[in-house]
C-alpha positions in Angstrom: 0.0 0.0 0.0 1.2 3.5 -0.8 2.5 5.8 2.0 -0.7 7.9 1.7 -3.4 9.2 -0.6 -1.2 12.1 -1.6 2.4 13.3 -1.5 2.3 14.9 1.9 -0.6 13.1 3.6 0.0 9.6 5.1 -2.3 6.9 6.1 -0.9 7.1 9.6 -1.8 10.8 9.8 -5.4 9.9 8.7 -5.9 7.1 11.2 -7.8 7.6 14.5 -5.8 8.3 17.6 -7.1 5.0 19.0 -5.2 3.1 16.4 -8.1 2.4 14.0 -7.0 2.9 10.4 -8.8 5.3 8.0 -11.8 3.2 6.8 -11.5 1.5 3.4 -15.1 2.4 2.5 -14.0 6.1 2.6 -11.1 5.3 0.3 -13.4 3.3 -2.1 -16.0 6.2 -2.4 -13.2 8.6 -3.1 -13.6 11.0 -0.2 -10.1 10.5 1.0 -8.7 11.8 -2.3 -10.9 14.9 -2.0 -9.6 15.4 1.5 -6.0 14.9 0.4 -6.4 17.3 -2.5 -7.8 19.9 -0.1 -4.8 19.3 2.2 -2.3 19.6 -0.6 -3.9 22.8 -1.8 -3.7 24.3 1.7 -0.1 23.3 2.0 0.7 24.8 -1.4 -1.1 28.1 -0.4 1.2 28.2 2.6 4.4 28.0 0.6 4.6 24.2 0.7 5.6 24.3 4.4 4.9 21.2 6.4 1.6 21.2 8.2 1.0 19.0 11.2 -2.3 17.1 11.4 -3.7 17.0 15.0 -6.8 14.9 14.1 -8.3 13.2 11.0 -10.6 10.2 11.1 -12.2 9.4 14.5 -14.2 6.4 15.5 -17.5 7.2 17.2 -16.1 5.9 20.5 -13.0 8.1 20.3 -15.1 11.1 19.3 -17.2 10.6 22.4 -14.1 10.2 24.6 -12.7 13.5 23.5 -16.1 15.2 23.6 -16.1 15.9 19.8 -19.2 17.2 18.1 -22.1 14.7 18.0 -22.2 14.6 14.2 -18.5 15.4 13.6 -17.2 15.3 10.1 -14.1 13.5 11.5 -16.3 10.4 11.9 -17.2 10.6 8.2 -13.5 10.8 7.2 -14.1 14.3 5.8 -12.2 16.5 8.3 -8.7 17.5 9.4 -7.5 19.6 12.4 -4.4 21.4 11.3 -1.7 23.2 13.2 -0.5 26.4 11.4 2.8 25.9 9.4 5.9 27.7 10.6 5.7 31.4 10.2 1.9 31.6 10.6 -0.2 31.9 13.8 -3.7 30.3 14.1 -5.4 33.6 13.2 -3.3 34.1 10.1 -3.7 30.5 9.0 -7.4 30.6 9.5 -7.8 33.8 7.5 -5.7 32.5 4.7 -7.8 29.3 4.4 -11.1 31.2 4.9 -10.2 33.8 2.2 -9.5 31.0 -0.3 -12.0 28.4 0.8 -13.7 28.1 -2.6 -10.4 27.4 -4.5 -9.4 25.0 -1.7 -12.8 23.2 -1.7 -13.2 23.8 2.0 -16.8 23.5 3.0 -16.4 23.7 6.8 -13.9 25.7 8.8 -13.5 26.2 12.5 -10.9 28.3 14.4 -9.7 26.9 17.8 -7.0 28.1 20.2 -4.2 25.9 18.8 -5.5 24.7 15.4 -7.8 25.2 12.4 -10.5 22.6 11.5 -11.2 22.1 7.8 -13.6 19.7 6.1 -15.2 18.6 2.9 -18.7 18.2 4.2 -21.6 18.0 1.8 -23.3 21.4 1.7 -26.0 23.0 -0.5 -24.9 25.7 -2.9 -21.3 25.5 -1.8 -22.2 27.1 1.5 -19.3 27.5 3.9 -20.0 26.4 7.5 -18.0 28.5 10.0 -17.6 28.3 13.8 -15.2 29.1 16.6 -14.2 26.8 19.4 -11.8 26.4 22.2 -9.6 23.7 23.6 -7.7 20.9 21.9 -10.1 18.2 21.0 -7.8 15.3 20.1 -5.3 15.7 22.9 -6.9 12.7 24.6 -8.0 15.0 27.4 -11.3 16.9 27.8 -9.6 20.3 27.7 
């Protein structure tokens, strides 16, 4: 099996923090490649600097454990929580993605204290879903 679905995104980064691999059904239906394309586009927009993924796929039990959103896009294999690349803070990273969301195919974006959530959720009329949160959801704690 390839290292990942794209040049800079690995299967290990996409796996749940509980050790569950990214589901094959989401590979078969193609969503992983849409997610990977979005990630690579964000990376390119940031000058091809490395971007750390805090969270990708989550099993329902892991999502409950970390008190994630009840209908989290992470459980659907459609979301990534990203740390800003070197040289950008969370606010700058968020604004860069938000300002280019159509070109990046980002349909959901959330700004948190230490990361930016992006997703490829299914929306009507390419509507962007936006919110603000706090804490670090996938740290394994309830912070």
